BATI-814996 format. One record per residue: x negated, y, z of N, C-alpha, C in turn. Coordinates in steps of 0.1 Angstrom, whole numbers, plus 5000, padded with zeros to 4 digits. Layout:
XYZXYZXYZ;...
//
This chain:
418579014310418279084322418679234319;419579284327420079414326418979514331;418879624324417879724328418479834336;417779874347418379984355417780114350;418680214349418280344345417780424357;416580454358416080534369415880674364;416680764369416680904364416080994374;414980954380414281044390413381144382;412481194389411581304383410981254370;411081324359410481294347409081344346;408181274338406781314338406481414327;405781514331405181614321406281704315;405781774305406681874299407081844285;406581734280406981694267406881544266;407281484255407381344253405981294250;405181264260403781214259403681084266;402880994261402780864268401680874279;400880974278399880994289399981134294;399681154307399681294312398481374306;398881494301397881584296397681694305;396481744306396181864314397081974310;397582064319398382174315397682264305;396282264305395582354296395482304282;395882174279395682114266396782164257;396382204245397382244235397382154223;398482134217398482054204397782134193;396882074187396082154177396482134163;397382044161397882014147399382014147;399982064136401382064135401781984123;402481874126402681774115403681824105;404581914109405681944100405782094097;404582154096404482294092405282384101;405482344114406282424123405382434136;405382554142404582574154405282504166;404582484177405182424189405282534199;406282524208406382614219406982544231;406982614242407582554254408982624256;409982544260411282604263411782544275;412682614282413382554294414582484290;414682354292415882274288416282184299;417582204304418082124315417182134327;416682244330415782264342414382214340;413982174328412682114326411982194315;410682224317409982294306409482184296;409782194284409482094274408782154262;407882084256407182124244407882074232;408282174223409182134212408582204199;409182154188408982224175409782354176;409082464173409782594174410982594164;412082644169413282664161413882544155;413582424161413982294155414882224166;415982174161416982104170417481974164;417881884172418481764168419981764171;420781744161422281744163422781604159;423781554168424381424165425881444162;426281374152427681364148428181224148;429381194147429881054145429381014131;428880884131428380824118429480824108;429180884096430180894086430881024085;430681104096431381234096430581334087;431181444083430581544075429381604082;428381654074427281724080427781854087;427081894098427582014105427382134096;428282224096428182354089427282454096;426182484091425182574098425382714093;424782804101424882954097423882984086;424183094080423283144069421883164074;420883124067419483134071418983004079;419882924082419582794089419382684078;418782574082418682464073419082334081;419682244074420082114080419681994071;418981894077418581784070418981654077;419381554070419881424076418681344081;418881284093417981194099418481054098;419681034092420380904090421180874102;422180794100423080734111423780844119;424080964112424881064119423981164127;422681154125421681244132421281354122;421081474126420581584117419481664124;418581714117417581814121417981944116;418182044126418582174122417582274125;417182354115416182464117416982594119;416782654130417482784133416482884137;415782954127414683044129415183164139;414383184149414483294158415683294167;416383174168417583164176417183114190;417683174200417383134214418083004217;417582934227418382814232419782844235;420082954242421382984246422283014234;421783084224422583104212422782974204;421882884204422082764197423182674204;423082674217424082604224425482654222;425582794221426882854218427382804204;426482804194426882754181427382614181;426482524188426782384188428182354195;428382434206429682414213430882444204;430682564197431782604188431982504176;430782444171430882354160431482224163;431482194176432082064180431281944177;429981954176429081844174429081754186;428681624184428781534195427581554205;426481594200425281614209424281704202;423481764211422381854206421281864216;420081884211418881894220417781944212;416782004219415582054212414781934206;413881964197413081864190411781854197;411681764206410481744214409281684206;408081704212406881654206406481524213;406081424205405681294210404281264205;403581184213402181134209402080984210;401080934203400680794204400180764218;400280634221399980594235398680514236;397680564228396380484227395380524237;394580434242393380454250392280384243;391680444232390680364225389480334233;388980214233387780174241386580164233;385480134239384180114232384379994223;383980004210384179894200383379774203;383779654200382979534201383479434191;382679334189383079224180383579104188;384079134200384579024208385778954201;385878824204386978754198388378784204;389378734199390778774203391178694216;390678744227390978674240392478674243;393178774238394578784241395378674234;394878614223395478504216395078374223;393778364226393178234231391978274240;392178274253391178314262390378194267;389078184263388278074268387278124278;387478254282386478314291385378384284;385578394270384478444262384078594265;384978664271384578804275384278814290;384078704297383878714311385178704319;386278684312387578684319387978544324;389278524326389778404331390278314319;389778194318390178104308391678084308;392378094297393778074295394578194300;393978304303394678424306395078494293;395978434285396278474272397778444269;398178464257399678444254399978304248;398978214248399078084243399578084228;398978174220399278184206398878054198;397778004202397277884195398377764196;398877754208399877644210401177684203;401477804202402677844194402577824179;401277834174401077814160401177674156;401277574166401577434162402977424158;403877524162405277514158405477604146;404977724146405177814135404077924134;403677964123402778074121403378194115;404778204115405478314111406078294097;406778404092407378394079407478534073;407178544060407278684054408778724051;409678634054411078674054411478754066;410578754076410878834089410078964088;410779074091410279214090410079274104;408879324107408679394119408279534115;408979634120408679774116407679834126;406679894121405579964129405880114128;406480164139406880304140405680374147;404880444139403580484144402880584134;401580574133400780664125400680614110;401380514107401280454093400480334094;400280274082399480154081398580164068;397280114070396480104058396979984050;397880004040398479894033397479834023;396279884021395279824013394279744020;394379744034393479664042393479514038;392279454035392279314031392979214040;393079254053393679164063395179204065;395679294058397079334060397879344047;397179364035397879384023398879274019;398579154021399479044018400679034027;400579094039401679094048402479224049;402279314040402979444040404379414034;405379474040406779474035406779554022;407479504012407679574000409179573997;409679693995411079703993411479643979;412279533980412579453968413479523958;414179623963415079693954414579823948;413279853951412679983947411579953936;411580043926410580033916409480143919;408280093920407180183924406880293913;406880413917406380523909407380573898;408580523898409480573888410280703892;410080743905410680863910412180863910;412680733912414080713913414380643926;415480673932415980603944416780483940;415980383936416680263929417680193938;417380183951418380113960419380203966;419280333963420280423968420380443983;419180423990419180444004418780584008;418580673999418180814002416780844002;415880743998414480753998413880713985;413180793979412580763965411280703967;411080583960409880513959409380463973;410280433982409880383995409480233994;408280213989407880073986407480003999;406580074007406080014020406880064032;407680164030408380224041408480374038;408180464048408380604046407480684056;406980794051406180884060407181004064;407680984077408581084082407881204088;406581204089405781314094405681414082;405381364070405181454059406381454049;407381364052408481344043408181304029;407381204028407081144015406980994015;406680934004406780794003405480724006;404480794011403180734013402880724028;403180614035402980604049401580554053;400580604046399180554048398680614061;397980534069397480574082396280654081;396380784086395180874087394680894101;394980794110394580804124393880684128;394380564126393880424129394780354139;395580434147396480374157397480274151;398180314141399180224135398680104128;397480124122396880004115396379904125;395879954137395479864147396679784153;397779854156398979794160399479684150;399479724137399879634127399079504127;397779514129396979394128397279294139;397579344151397879254162399179184159;400179254153401479194149401279094138;400479124128400479044116399279054107;398079054112396979044103396978904097;396678894084396878764077395978654083;396678544085395878424091395378324080;394378264084393778154076393378204062;392778324062392378384049390878404049;390178354060388678374060388278514062;389078604066388778744067389178804080;388278864087388578944099389278874110;390378934114391178884126392478814121;393278764131394578714128395578774138;396778794133397778854141398578744148;399478784157400378684163401078614152;401478674141401978614129400978604119;400678474113399778464102400478524089;401778514088402478574078403778644083;403978764079405178844083405278954073;406279034074406379154066406379274075;405379364073405079484081405679604074;406679664080407279784074406579904080;406079994072405280114077406280234078;406580274090407380384093406580484101;405980574093404980674099405780794104;405580834116406080964121405081044129;403980974133402881044140401881074130;401281194131400281244121398881204125;397981274118396481244120396081264134;396681354141396281384155397081304165;397881204160398581114169399781174176;400281284171401581344176402581364166;403781374170404881394160406181444167;407181474160408381524165409381414168;410281434178411281344182412181314170;412481424162413381404151412781304141;411481314139410881224130410881074135;410781064148410880924154412280874152;413280954154414680914152414980874138;414480954129414580924114413980784111;412780764117412080634114412880514120;413380524132414180424138415480404130;416080514126417380504118417080434104;415980454098415580394086415680244087;414980194098414980044101416379994103;417180074110418580024113419380024100;419280124092420080124079419580014070;418279994069417779884060418279754065;418379734078418879604082420479594080;421179684085422679684085423279694071;422779794064423379824051422779744039;421379724040420679664028420179524030;420479464042420279324045418779294047;417879394050416479364052416379304066;415679194068415679124081414679184091;414979314095414179384105414579324118;413679264125413979204138413479284150;412479374147411979454158411279574153;411279674161410379794159409379794170;408079824166407079844177406879994179;406880034191406880174195405780194205;404580214201403380234209403180384211;404180454217404180594218405180634228;405280764232406280804241405880904251;406580914262406181014272407281044282;407381164286408081204298409481244296;409881304285411181364284412281264279;413481264286414581174281415281244270;415481184259416181234247417381154245;418581214246419881144244419881094229;419481174220419481134206418581014203;417381014209416480904207417080784213;417680794225418280674231419380624222;420180714217421280664208420780594196;419680644190419080574179418580434182;417980424194417480294198418680194201;419780244207420980164209421580124196;421680214187422180184174421380074167;420080074168419279964163419579834170;419679844183420079724191421379664186;422379754184423679704180423579634166;422579674158422379614145421579484146;420979454158420179334159418679354159;418279484162416879514162416379534177;415379464181414779484194413779604193;413779684203412779804204411679764214;410479734210409379704218408679824221;408479864234407979994238406779984248;405780054245404580064254404980134267;404580084278405080134291404380264294;403180294289402480414291401080394298;400180484297398880464301398380564312;399280584322398880684332398780624346;398680494347398580424360399780464369;400880494363401980544370403180444372;403980474382405180394384406380444376;406780374366407880424358409280434366;409280374378410480384386410580534391;409480594393409380724399409280834388;408480804379408180904368408480834354;409680834350410080764338409180804325;408980704317408280724304409280674293;409480754283410380714272409680694259;410080594251411280524252411280394261;410180374268410080254276411180244287;411580364292412580364302413980374297;414280364284415580374279416380254285;417480274291418280174298419180094288;418580004280419279924270418679794269;419479694268418979554266418279534252;418379644244417579634231416179664233;415779714245414379754248413679644256;412379624252411479544260410279634263;410079674276409079764280407879674284;406679714279405479624280404279694288;403779634298402579674305401379604299;400179644303398979584298398179514308;397579394304396679324313395279314307;394379274315392979254310392679104309;391479074305391178934303391078844315;391178904327391178834340392578824346;393578854338394978844343395278944353;394679064352394979174361395679284354;396579354361397179474355396079564351;396079614339395079704334395079834343;393879884346393780004355394580124350;394780134337395480244331396980224329;397380104331398780064327399780124336;400880174331402080204339402780074343;403680084352404279964358405680004363;406479904367407779934372408579804375;408979794387409579664392410879634384;411579734380412779704372412779774359;411879864356411879944344410879894334;409879814338408879754329409179604329;409379544317409879414317408879304318;407779324311406779214310405379264307;404379184307402979234304402479154292;401479204286400779144275399379194274;398479124268397079174267396879314261;396079394268395979534263394579594265;393579524269392279574271391279514261;390579604254389579554244390179464234;391179504228391879424218391379454204;390879354198390279374184391279364174;391279454164392279454154391879534142;392679544132392379614119392379764121;391579834114391579984113391280024099;391680144095391680184081390280164075;390280154062389080144054388380004055;389179894056388679764057387779744069;388079814080387279804092388079734103;387379704114387979644126387379714139;388279734149387779804161388579744173;387979774184388579724197389179844204;390479844207391079954214391679894227;391979984237392679944249393880034251;394979984257396080064261397379974260;398380034266399679964265400179964250;399580054242399780054228399379924222;398279854227397779734222398579614228;399179634240399979524246401279514238;401979624235403279624229403379534216;402379544207402479474195402279324197;401679274208401679134211403179084212;403979164219405379134221406179144208;405979254201406679274188406279154179;404979114179404579004171405278874175;405478854188406078734193407578734189;408278844189409578854184409678804169;408678854161408678804147408478654146;407578604154407178464154408478374158;409178424168410378354173411478354162;411578474155412578484145412278384133;410978364131410578264120410878124125;410678094138410977964143412377924143;413278034145414678004146415378124139;415678124126416278234119417678274124;418278174131419678204136419678264150;418578284156418478334170418878484169;419678524179420078664180418978744188;419078874187418078964194418278934209;419478914214419678894228418978764233;419178664224418578534227416978534227;416478614218414978624217414478704229;415178814233414778884244414778804257;415878734259416078644271414978544271;414678484260413578374260412278434263;411878544258410578604261410478634276;411478694282411378734296411478614305;412278514302412478394310411278304310;410478304300409278214299407978284302;408078414307406778474311406178404322;404878384321404078314331403778404343;404178364355403978444367402478464369;402178594372400778634375400778714388;399978674398399978734411399878884411;398978934402398779074402399879154395;400879084389402079154383403279144392;403279074403404379064411404779204417;405979234415406479374420405979484410;405279454400404879554390405679554377;406079434373406979424362408179334365;409279344359410479284363410379124363;409579074353409478934352408278884361;407478974365406278934373405278854365;405378864351404478774344403978824330;403178744324402578764311403378684300;403578744289404278664278403578534275;404378434271403778304267404478274254;403678284243404278264230404778124228;403978024232404277884230405577854238;405777894250406977864258408177944252;407978064247409078144242409578084229;408578044220408977974207409677844210;409177774220409877644223411277674229;411377774237412677804243413777844233;413277914223414277964213414677844204;413877734204414177614197414877504205;414977534218415677444227414877354236;413577364235412677284244411777374252;411277324263410477394272409177324274;407977374271406777304273406377304288;405477214292405077214306404377344310;404577394322403977514326402377514325;401777624322400277624321399677604335;398477544336397877524349397477654355;397477664368397177784376395677804374;395377934373393977974370393177964383;391877914382391077914394390478054397;390178084409389578214412388278234405;388078354399386878384392386278524396;385178554391384478684394384178754382;383978884383383678974371382679074376;381479084370380479174374380779314368;380879414376381279554372380279654377;379779744369378779844374379479934384;378679974394379280064404379180214399;377980264398377780404395378080424380;378280544376378480564361377280494354;377680444343376880334337375980384325;374880444329374080504318373380404309;373080284315372580174306371180204302;370580314304369180334300368280374311;368880374323368180424335368280314346;367580344357367680254368369080254373;369580134378370880114383370880104398;371680194404371680204419372380084425;373380034419374179924424375179864415;375579744417376679694409377679634419;378879614413379979554420380279414414;380579314422381079194418382579194422;383479184413384879194416385579064413;386179004424386878874423388278904420;389078804415390478824413391278804425;390678774437391378764449390278764460;390778774473389778774484388978644485;387678664487386778544489385878564501;385278454505384378464516383078384512;381978404520380778324517379878384507;380078514504379178584494377978634501;376678604497375478654502374478684491;373378744495372378794485371778674478;371678554484371078444478371878384466;373178434465373978384454373678454441;372778554441372478634430371078624425;370878644412369578634406369378754397;368278834398367978944389366778914382;366778934368365578914360365279044352;364079064349363679174339362879104328;363479114316362779044305362478904307;363378834315363278694318362478664330;361878754336361078734348361878774361;361878694371362578714383362178844390;363078924395362879044403363379024417;362579054426362979034440364179124444;365079064452366279144457366079164472;364879154477364679154491365179284498;365079394491365479524497366979554494;367679464487369079494484369979444495;371279484494372179444504373579414498;374279324504375679294499376679324509;377679414505378679454515380079444508;381079444516382479454511383379514522;384479574517385479624526386779554525;386979484514388279414512388079264508;386879214507386579074503386879044489;387279154481387579134467386379204459;386079324462384979394456383679384465;382679324460381479304468380379384461;379779484468378779574463377379524466;376479524456375079494458374379634456;373879684467373379824467371779814468;371179944467369779954468368979884458;369479894445368779824434367879924426;367880054429367180144421365680114420;365080084432363580064432363279934424;364179844423363979714416364179724401;364779834397365179844382364579964375;363580024381363080144375362080114363;361479994363360579964352361379944339;360779974328361479954315361679814312;362779784305363079644301364479614302;364879484299366179434299366479354312;367479404319367779344332369079254331;369079144338370279054339370479024353;371679054358372079014372373078904370;372878794377373678674375374178624389;375478594389376078524400376478384396;375978284402376378144399377078094411;378378094411379178054422379177904425;378777824415378777674417377877634429;378477564439377677524450377177634459;377777754458377277864466377977874479;379077814481379877824493380877934493;380978004481381978114479383378044477;384378084485385678014484386778124485;387878094479389078184479389678174493;389878284500390378274513391778234514;392578244503394078204504394278064502;393377994494393577854491392377764495;391277824499390077744502389377684490;389877724478389277674466387877724464;386877634461385577684459385377734444;384677844443384377904430383277824423;383477824410382377754401381977844390;382477964389382178054377380778104378;380278134366378978204364379178324356;378878444362379078564355377778644356;377578744346376378814346376578954340;375679044342375779174337374379214332;374279284320372979314314372879464311;371779514314371479654310370079674306;369879784299368479824294367979944302;366879934308366280054314365180104305;365280224300364280284292363380384300;363980444310363180524319363880534332;363180574342363780574356364880674357;364880784350365880884351366380924337;367480994336368081044324367181154318;366981154305366181264299367181364293;366981494297367881594293367681634278;368781634271368781684257368581844257;368281894246367982044245369282124247;369182244252370282334254370682424242;369782414232369982504220369782424208;370182484196369982424183368482404181;367682494185366182484183365582374191;366182334202365682234211366482104210;367382094200368281974199367581844197;368081734203367581604202368081544189;367181494180367581434168368281304170;369381284162370181164163370181094149;369880964149369880884137370780764140;372080774137372980664142372580524136;372280514124371880384118373080294117;372880164114373980074112374580044126;375880054127376580024139376680134149;375980244146376080364155374880364165;374880474173373880494183374480544196;374280474207374780524220373680574229;373880694234372880764242373580794256;372780814265373180864279372781004282;373481074290373081204293373781244306;373381364311374081424323374181574321;375381624323375581764322375381824337;374481914338374281974351372881934357;372081864349370781824354369681914350;369882014342368882104337368782234345;367982324339367682454346368982534348;369982514339371182594339372382544347;372082424354373082364363374482354356;375482414361376882394356377082454342;376082534338376082594324375282514314;374882394319374082304311374782254298;374082244287374582194275373582094269;374081984263373281894256373581904241;372581934233372781954219371981844211;372681784201372081684193372181724178;371181674171371081714157371181594148;371981604138372281494129372281544114;371781464105371781494091372881414084;373781484076374881414069374881444055;375281344047375481364032376781424030;376981484018378181544014379281444015;380381474021381581374022381381274033;380281274040380081174050380681214063;381281124071381981154083381081114095;381081204105380381174118381481164129;381481054136382381044148381581044161;381981124170381281144183382381104194;381981004202382880954212382180964226;382781034235382281054248382980954258;382180894266382680814278382180874290;382980924299382580974312383580924323;384780984322385780944332386180794330;385980754318386380614315385280514318;384080564322382980474326383380394339;382980264339383280194351382580254363;383280284374382680354385382980504384;383380554372383880684371382680784369;383080904365382181024364382981144367;382281244372382981374375383081464363;382481424351382381514340383781514332;384281634330385381654321384781714309;384581634298383681674287384381764277;383581834269383981924259382981904247;383481884235382681864223382881974213;381682014207381782114197380782064186;381082104173380182074162379882204155;378582224152378082354146377382324133;377382424124376482414112375082464116;374182464106372782504109372682644113;373682734110373682874114374282894128;374782784134375282794147376782824147;377482824136378882844135379682724139;380682744148381482624152382382584141;382382454138383082394127384382324132;384282254144385382194150385082164165;386082124172385882104187386881994191;386681944203387681854210387481864225;388581884232388581884247388881744252;390181704252390581574257391081494246;390781364246391181274236392581224238;393481304243394881274244395281184256;394381084259394680994270393781004282;392781084281391781104292391181234291;390281264301389481384301388281364292;387981244286386881224277387281284263;386181314256386381374243385981284231;386581304220386181234208386681314196;385781314185386281384173385481324161;385981354149385281324137385181444129;383981464123383881574114383381524100;383981564089383581524076382881634069;381581614066380681714060381181754046;381381884044381781924031380581934022;379381944028378181954020377081884028;375981844021374881774027374081884035;373581834047372881924055372681884069;372181974078371981944092373182004100;373681924109374781964118374381934133;375082004142374681994156375881964164;375781874174376781844183376481894197;377381964203377182014216378081944226;377481894237378281834248378181924260;379281964266379282044278380482004286;380582064298381682034307382782134304;384082094307385182184305384982304314;385282424308384982554315383882624308;382982544302381882594295381982564280;382982624274383382594260382982714251;382582824256382282944248380782974247;379882884250378482914250377982934236;376883004235376183024222375182914220;375182834209374282724207372882774204;372682904203371382964200370683014212;371483024224370883084236371182994248;370182944254370382854266370982934277;371882864285372482924296373483034293;373983044281374783164277376283144281;376683034286378083014288378483034303;379582964307380082974320379882844327;380082844340380082724348381182624344;380782504342381782404338381682274346;382382174342382382044348380981984346;380581894356379281834355379381684357;378381604353378381464356377681384344;377581254346376881174336377981134325;377381094314378281054303377480954293;378180884285377580824274378280884261;377480894250377980944238377580844227;378580804219378380714208378580794195;377480794187377480854174377580744163;378580764154378680674143378980754130;378380714119378680784106379180684096;379980734087380480644076379280604068;379380484063378180424056377880494043;378880544036378680614024379480744023;378980834016379780964014381180924008;382180984014383580954009383781003996;384580933987384880983974385981093975;386181163965387181263965388581213967;388781083964390181033966390280953979;389280953987389380874000390180944010;390580874020391280934031390380944043;390481054050389781074062390681074074;390480974083391380964095391281084104;392281114112392381224121392081194135;391681294143391481274157392481364164;392581344177393781384184393881534187;392781594190392881734194392581834183;391781794174391381894164391281844150;391981734147392181704133391181614126;390281544133389281454127389581314130;388681224129388981074131388881024145;389680924148389480854161389180704158;388580684146388180544143387080504152;387280394159386180344167385280254158;383980244161383080164153382380064162;381879954156381079864164379779924167;379379934180378180014183377179924191;375979964189374879904197374380004207;374079954219373480034229371980064225;371580194226370180224222369580314233;368280304234367580374245367480524241;367380604252367180744250365980794258;365080854252363880894259362780934249;361580944254360480994245360280894233;360480764235360180674225361480604220;362580664221363880604217363980574202;363080634194363080614180362280484176;361680424186360880304184361880194181;361280074178362179964175363079924187;364279904184365279874194365279734198;365679694210365679554214366779474206;366679344207367679254201368979274207;369979334200371279364206372379284200;373379254209374579184205375579284201;375979294188376879394184378279364189;378579244194379879214200380079284213;378979304220379179364233378379494235;377479524226376579644227375579614237;375279494241374279464252373279374246;372079364253371079274249371479134248;370979054238371478914237370978824248;369878864255369278774265370178774277;371278714277372178714288372178564294;371978564307371978434314373378394317;373878274312375178234315375178104322;
//
């Protein structure tokens, strides 16, 4: 399938996979160079200051640079040139006189992750039985593919990302190891230009240690190839494979275009020159700016037989109109991937494109490996892309003689049509591993059965989970008729609650709202709202098919209204995360100081212990108006770190590692109110307001001096998600918590 190059308006000012607010600044510099904005080809782009990418013909001599400049090879005829203090016009004049083939500024790139609330849910993307409330068989049919092959360690998939935790017990056996290199001897044994590149290379720091200090790359790697049948954790699309770690994104999830090019060129060189069987690179990153040099590196890899699997982006945007790169690179070496949820719907955040996005794969609440022998659930097209990269590896194992073009064609031609993807991706469908593996071997399995219409209960208002609920939405996967109040049952701690004052309405016959529930849910306890469609008379309007699904939603009411946390350090609410973390609810703007309101929490940490704070507001089902801002203070009120946006949303997240044991304070406020004094209430300015949830997690033990601390996106700390339990917030929240399901963070008493 040929790809059309749509060169319409490009998104944003730099190579970012998600739109960032204009006020957001990159807080970390991966390569000891500042960033700045420059005007390039009529577009303002964010670049590494004084850094350029120059292209020559492969095998040609390196460009001769001026005195005071520096040139370093990126491989395959690409060079990074440092020209301190030189204006774009002056550099262009030099490049023109030097006769180089191409030149461009060194743009900044970020990872394309939308981390979700963690859970212990099973791998629905591999085998969906409806275990998460989704549609049975809305998966990639991995189990059926495994009847043919579970992969091969002779097949290499390169993870171009934030690195990989190569010591993870579910990844270590599947890490690629350079067979021609001797570890630790400080000699370039294979003569590829890289010393001691055992697992790959860190192009962000230019060293031989591509260890993941973010979590994004390790999560991607686990979906591609977490070890199977080892009695540990999860399993990847491949039970066995070789994972090449090509790190170019740093702890904050961003990196330079030059580093991405160098990483891609490494994979190309290792395949073409050194015979390493690299069949695919996974590229869960990108953004708005088109880079000729990056495109050329991808095409060079394609010419060598490497497929470039690229995340489509997480902006709910049409890539036909606002291209995202590398997903929009017009090459048959590229497979651009959108994300779906467990109900076979295009994920709400996923980019799409009728000709520029090729296919879809599972990308919502995907459980996989994270650094430090942990597991977490993330969402994003970053999570969809490795399903496809993993499938490429699986197909290469099934048929080692298959070409990249044959594998690509088989993946796209066997995609299962999904109604919600029609006109959204070129194939209109979801990848099917069993069919693709069979196709590359010359046989085609029977088509999967069509899914019956189902429902999914979704909260309407922002989801505080500890207060009365005003209403919920029941969302079907298509228009239905026959829904009435009698189809629902509400219980509190197992006792039926009357719905006599509630009402059921709809505007599109897909989303049905049950409203006026507040009075029925103000008492404390665990509530379960259940819809049992069997025998209810609810039918799909397009087919007349009767529904038979049973779905439910559970929440805990601790008090009728949210309790306001203190506005100062002296009045801070004490937080004790405990095992699995602690989730609280709050509202900015509900106190005496209105839009200058601040919620401050107090936590005690051991020396070396890490605290992760994760805000959900805009990402809450039903939405929230809060654009959150996080700050961490010491006991004296001195700010230690901060976070505005977590790269992919207006929600905030950060990790702080305590240098010494003591008491620390976390301040939650709205954007605009970032300069308040934690010692004086109402001292700031008016900011954003709205409800939020905050998840506090701490590392189990103080980190040793040799341990690695993962980074977060805006201010340098961790973005590791942890499995969390919902906990009550109020006067007695320190009392014994209810029986919670750590897989969902909800009470176990769920009526199914």
